[in-house]
C-alpha positions as CSV (number, residue, x, y, z in Angstrom):
1,M,-13.6,23.2,-0.5
2,T,-12.4,21.8,-3.8
3,T,-11.4,18.1,-3.7
4,L,-10.6,15.4,-6.1
5,Q,-12.1,12.9,-3.6
6,R,-15.3,12.3,-5.5
7,K,-16.6,9.0,-6.9
8,M,-16.2,8.7,-10.7
9,G,-18.7,5.9,-11.3
10,S,-16.0,3.3,-12.2
11,G,-18.5,0.6,-13.0
12,Y,-17.0,-1.6,-10.3
13,G,-17.9,-2.0,-6.6
14,M,-17.1,-3.8,-3.3
15,R,-17.7,-7.2,-4.8
16,S,-15.6,-6.8,-7.9
17,T,-12.5,-9.0,-8.1
18,A,-9.0,-8.2,-9.3
19,E,-9.5,-10.4,-12.3
20,E,-12.7,-8.5,-13.2
21,V,-11.1,-5.1,-13.1
22,L,-8.2,-6.3,-15.3
23,R,-10.5,-7.7,-18.1
24,G,-9.4,-6.2,-21.4
25,I,-6.1,-4.8,-19.9
26,D,-2.9,-6.3,-21.3
27,L,0.1,-5.9,-19.1
28,S,2.5,-7.7,-21.3
29,G,5.9,-6.1,-21.1
30,K,5.1,-4.4,-17.8
31,L,6.9,-5.0,-14.6
32,A,5.2,-4.8,-11.2
33,I,6.6,-5.0,-7.7
34,V,4.2,-6.2,-5.0
35,T,5.5,-6.2,-1.5
36,G,4.0,-8.9,0.5
37,G,2.7,-10.4,-2.7
38,Y,2.7,-13.9,-1.5
39,S,0.0,-13.9,1.2
40,G,-3.7,-12.8,1.5
41,I,-4.7,-10.0,-0.9
42,G,-1.1,-9.6,-1.9
43,L,-1.0,-13.1,-3.4
44,E,-4.3,-12.4,-5.3
45,T,-2.8,-9.2,-6.6
46,T,0.3,-11.0,-7.8
47,R,-1.8,-13.7,-9.4
48,A,-4.1,-11.2,-11.2
49,L,-1.2,-9.0,-12.5
50,A,0.7,-12.0,-13.8
51,R,-2.3,-13.5,-15.5
52,A,-2.7,-10.2,-17.3
53,G,0.8,-10.6,-18.6
54,A,2.9,-8.6,-16.2
55,R,6.3,-9.7,-14.8
56,V,5.8,-9.5,-11.0
57,V,8.6,-9.2,-8.5
58,V,7.6,-10.2,-5.0
59,P,10.0,-8.9,-2.3
60,A,9.5,-11.1,0.7
61,R,10.8,-11.3,4.3
62,R,10.4,-15.1,4.0
63,P,11.5,-16.0,0.5
64,A,11.0,-19.7,1.0
65,A,7.4,-19.3,2.1
66,A,6.8,-16.9,-0.8
67,R,8.1,-19.3,-3.4
68,E,6.0,-22.1,-1.9
69,A,2.8,-19.9,-2.0
70,I,3.5,-18.8,-5.6
71,A,4.2,-22.3,-6.7
72,G,0.8,-23.2,-5.3
73,L,-0.9,-20.9,-7.8
74,G,-0.2,-23.7,-10.3
75,G,-1.0,-21.8,-13.5
76,P,1.3,-20.5,-16.3
77,E,1.4,-17.2,-14.6
78,V,3.9,-18.7,-12.1
79,D,6.6,-18.4,-14.7
80,R,6.1,-14.6,-14.7
81,I,6.7,-14.2,-10.9
82,E,10.0,-13.9,-9.2
83,V,10.9,-13.7,-5.5
84,D,13.6,-11.7,-3.8
85,Q,14.6,-11.0,-0.2
86,L,13.3,-7.9,1.6
87,D,12.5,-7.0,5.2
88,L,10.8,-3.6,5.3
89,G,11.6,-3.3,9.0
90,D,15.3,-3.3,8.1
91,L,16.6,-0.4,6.1
92,D,19.8,-2.3,5.2
93,S,17.6,-5.0,3.6
94,V,15.6,-2.3,1.7
95,R,18.8,-0.8,0.4
96,D,20.2,-4.2,-0.6
97,F,17.0,-5.2,-2.5
98,A,16.9,-1.8,-4.3
99,E,20.5,-2.1,-5.3
100,R,20.0,-5.6,-6.7
101,F,16.9,-4.4,-8.7
102,L,18.6,-1.3,-10.0
103,A,21.6,-3.4,-11.1
104,S,19.2,-5.5,-13.3
105,G,18.6,-2.4,-15.4
106,R,14.9,-2.9,-15.4
107,R,12.2,-0.3,-15.0
108,V,9.2,-0.4,-12.6
109,D,5.8,0.2,-14.2
110,L,3.7,-0.6,-11.1
111,L,4.7,-0.6,-7.5
112,I,2.1,-1.8,-5.0
113,A,3.2,-1.2,-1.4
114,N,0.9,-4.0,0.0
115,A,2.9,-5.6,2.8
116,G,2.0,-4.6,6.4
117,I,1.4,-5.6,10.0
118,M,-1.6,-4.8,12.1
119,A,-2.3,-4.3,15.9
120,C,0.9,-6.2,16.9
121,P,2.2,-6.2,20.5
122,E,4.7,-3.3,21.2
123,T,7.7,-4.1,19.0
124,R,10.8,-2.0,18.2
125,V,12.8,-2.3,15.1
126,G,16.0,-0.5,13.9
127,P,16.9,2.4,16.1
128,G,13.9,1.8,18.4
129,W,11.2,2.7,15.9
130,E,7.6,1.6,16.5
131,A,7.2,-1.5,14.2
132,Q,3.9,-0.6,12.5
133,L,5.1,2.8,11.4
134,A,8.5,1.4,10.5
135,T,7.1,-1.5,8.4
136,N,4.0,-0.1,6.9
137,H,5.3,3.3,6.1
138,L,9.0,4.0,6.6
139,G,10.2,0.8,4.9
140,H,8.0,1.6,1.9
141,F,9.1,5.2,1.9
142,A,12.7,4.1,1.7
143,L,12.0,1.5,-0.9
144,V,10.2,3.8,-3.4
145,N,12.9,6.5,-3.0
146,R,15.7,4.1,-3.5
147,L,13.9,2.6,-6.6
148,W,13.1,6.0,-8.0
149,P,15.4,5.9,-11.0
150,A,13.6,2.7,-12.2
151,V,10.1,4.0,-11.2
152,A,10.6,7.4,-13.1
153,R,12.5,6.0,-16.0
154,D,9.7,5.8,-18.6
155,G,7.4,8.5,-17.2
156,A,4.3,6.4,-16.8
157,A,4.5,4.4,-13.6
158,R,2.0,4.2,-10.8
159,V,2.7,3.7,-7.1
160,V,-0.1,2.4,-4.9
161,A,0.1,2.5,-1.1
162,V,-2.3,0.1,0.6
163,S,-3.9,1.8,3.6
164,S,-7.0,1.0,5.6
165,G,-10.2,2.5,6.9
166,A,-8.2,2.6,10.2
167,H,-6.5,5.7,8.9
168,R,-9.5,7.5,10.4
169,I,-8.5,6.6,13.9
170,T,-5.8,9.2,14.2
171,G,-3.5,11.5,12.2
172,I,0.3,11.6,12.8
173,R,1.2,11.9,16.4
174,W,3.9,14.5,15.9
175,D,4.9,14.7,19.5
176,D,5.5,11.0,19.8
177,V,5.4,9.1,16.5
178,H,7.1,6.1,17.9
179,F,4.9,5.7,21.0
180,T,7.7,6.1,23.5
181,R,5.3,7.4,26.2
182,G,2.7,4.5,26.2
183,Y,1.8,2.2,23.4
184,D,-1.6,1.6,22.0
185,R,-1.7,-1.0,19.2
186,W,-4.7,0.4,17.4
187,Q,-3.6,4.0,17.6
188,A,-0.2,2.9,16.2
189,Y,-2.0,1.0,13.4
190,G,-4.2,4.0,12.6
191,Q,-1.2,6.3,12.5
192,A,0.7,4.0,10.1
193,K,-2.3,3.8,7.8
194,A,-2.8,7.5,7.8
195,A,0.9,7.7,6.9
196,N,0.3,5.5,3.9
197,V,-2.3,8.0,2.6
198,L,-0.2,11.0,3.3
199,F,2.8,9.4,1.5
200,A,0.8,8.9,-1.7
201,V,-0.4,12.5,-1.5
202,H,3.1,14.0,-1.4
203,L,4.7,11.4,-3.7
204,D,2.1,12.3,-6.3
205,R,2.9,15.9,-5.9
206,L,6.6,15.3,-6.3
207,G,6.5,12.7,-9.0
208,R,3.8,14.0,-11.4
209,D,6.3,16.1,-13.4
210,A,8.1,12.8,-14.1
211,G,4.9,11.2,-15.2
212,V,4.6,9.1,-12.0
213,R,1.3,9.1,-10.2
214,A,0.5,7.8,-6.7
215,F,-2.6,6.5,-5.1
216,S,-3.6,5.1,-1.7
217,V,-6.3,2.5,-1.3
218,H,-8.5,0.8,1.3
219,P,-8.9,-2.8,0.2
220,G,-11.8,-3.4,2.5
221,A,-12.3,-5.9,5.4
222,I,-10.9,-9.3,4.6
223,L,-9.9,-12.3,6.7
224,T,-6.2,-12.9,6.0
225,P,-3.0,-13.5,8.0
226,L,-3.0,-9.8,8.8
227,Q,-5.2,-10.6,11.8
228,R,-2.6,-12.9,13.3
229,H,-2.2,-10.7,16.4
230,L,-5.9,-10.8,17.2
231,T,-7.6,-13.6,19.2
232,R,-10.7,-15.3,18.1
233,A,-12.6,-13.7,21.0
234,E,-11.5,-10.2,19.9
235,M,-12.7,-10.8,16.4
236,I,-16.0,-12.1,17.6
237,E,-16.4,-9.1,19.9
238,A,-15.6,-6.7,17.0
239,G,-18.3,-8.4,14.9
240,W,-15.8,-9.5,12.3
241,I,-16.7,-13.2,12.7
242,D,-19.4,-15.2,14.4
243,E,-18.9,-18.0,16.9
244,H,-18.4,-20.4,14.1
245,G,-15.6,-18.3,12.5
246,T,-17.8,-17.2,9.6
247,A,-16.9,-13.7,8.4
248,A,-19.4,-10.8,8.7
249,P,-21.4,-10.1,5.5
250,T,-19.5,-6.8,5.0
251,F,-16.2,-8.7,4.6
252,K,-14.7,-9.4,1.2
253,T,-12.9,-12.4,-0.2
254,P,-9.2,-12.0,-0.9
255,E,-10.0,-11.8,-4.6
256,Q,-12.3,-8.9,-3.9
257,G,-9.9,-7.4,-1.5
258,A,-7.2,-7.3,-4.1
259,A,-9.4,-5.5,-6.6
260,T,-9.0,-1.9,-5.5
261,Q,-5.2,-1.9,-5.5
262,V,-5.2,-3.6,-8.9
263,W,-7.7,-1.1,-10.2
264,A,-5.7,1.9,-8.9
265,A,-2.5,0.5,-10.5
266,T,-4.0,-0.1,-13.9
267,S,-7.3,1.6,-14.6
268,P,-7.3,3.9,-17.7
269,R,-10.0,5.9,-15.9
270,L,-7.4,7.2,-13.5
271,A,-5.2,8.6,-16.3
272,G,-4.2,12.2,-15.4
273,L,-5.3,11.8,-11.8
274,G,-3.3,11.0,-8.7
275,G,-2.9,11.6,-5.0
276,V,-6.4,10.3,-4.2
277,Y,-7.6,7.6,-1.8
278,C,-9.7,4.8,-3.3
279,E,-12.0,2.2,-2.0
280,D,-14.3,-0.3,-3.6
281,C,-12.7,0.2,-7.0
282,D,-13.5,3.9,-7.1
283,V,-12.2,7.2,-5.8
284,A,-13.5,7.6,-2.3
285,E,-15.6,10.5,-0.9
286,L,-14.5,12.6,2.0
287,A,-15.5,10.9,5.3
288,G,-17.9,12.5,7.7
289,D,-20.8,13.4,5.4
290,A,-23.8,11.6,6.8
291,D,-25.5,11.4,3.4
292,K,-22.5,9.6,1.8
293,G,-22.6,6.6,4.2
294,P,-19.7,5.0,6.0
295,G,-16.1,4.9,4.7
296,G,-14.4,7.6,2.9
297,V,-11.1,9.4,3.6
298,A,-10.4,11.6,6.6
299,Q,-9.3,15.2,5.9
300,H,-6.3,14.7,8.1
301,A,-5.0,12.0,5.8
302,I,-5.1,14.1,2.6
303,D,-3.9,17.4,4.0
304,P,-1.0,18.5,1.8
305,G,0.7,20.3,4.6
306,E,0.6,17.2,6.8
307,A,1.8,15.2,3.8
308,A,4.8,17.4,3.2
309,R,5.7,17.4,6.9
310,L,5.6,13.6,7.0
311,W,7.8,13.4,3.9
312,A,10.4,15.6,5.6
313,L,10.3,13.5,8.8
314,S,10.5,10.2,6.9
315,A,13.5,11.5,4.9
316,E,15.2,12.5,8.1
317,L,14.5,9.2,9.8
318,T,15.5,7.0,6.8
319,G,18.2,9.2,5.4
320,V,16.7,8.7,1.9
321,D,15.0,11.3,-0.3
322,A,15.2,10.9,-4.1
323,F,13.9,14.5,-4.5
324,A,16.2,16.3,-2.2
325,A,18.6,17.6,-4.9
326,A,15.7,18.9,-7.0
327,R,14.0,20.8,-4.2
328,P,15.1,24.4,-3.9
329,R,16.8,25.4,-0.6
330,E,15.0,27.7,1.7
331,A,16.6,31.0,2.5
């Protein structure tokens, strides 16, 4: 089987930082949107892009907290970062943010769909949607589609969907995507992260003629506020931390965790490529091959048929599809 999921030998690895992968790259004049760009790896992503010269817009559910976190960066890059209101679990909020941004007349060069929630208690948002799918995928789906005129304007933008190795837990549960017949927080997280990968696959297919390429990434294991719904005992049992709270050796720092999404958003090595899943600052291999070690991307997450089916479902649920008019009608 032919696949683009092959390492290219980027020269970087799991310990590379966002600042390292941006050395020699000047983002002056570029505009980036980083959802959740004020906490954890999102804050490090914002910092690195702004230091490289980009103007960074940080849409935040808690704008006051975002402004405080960004002010804490303390460097001159703070002047290149702006905060706006956005709740990805509320489609009205997504629409309002997109309308404000489009009204500014600016283009989007880089859009990093970084915000997310993990393994939360059963929570319903909007019309009863499961919160992890709604926040991690559907909100970002609506955001990118509503911002499409700004994303596609200059024909060279990149969209990066931040996924996780947890995408391998499960594909899309087509018979019950919102877990109405019994909720499992890890199955729900796995489905949402698989959705992130599938979203990038189909967005790349639809957007490449406009010069827009899309990628998905696994940032690695990092201790951040993402683990807020896990107890200390659960993290010890999982081997993520020891009894003293020290992270396992396989975990990354936030600076290292931000590197792959920054690399996917900016690396010249990815010119002409898209729709691939990346990890450790390189294109990932397919999962399941014993000789290639752990990690990699599951086949169910890059299947183009599954990606198209998820796109159609997402458009139906959100009522937004920037490509609907361009797609030929079926007989």
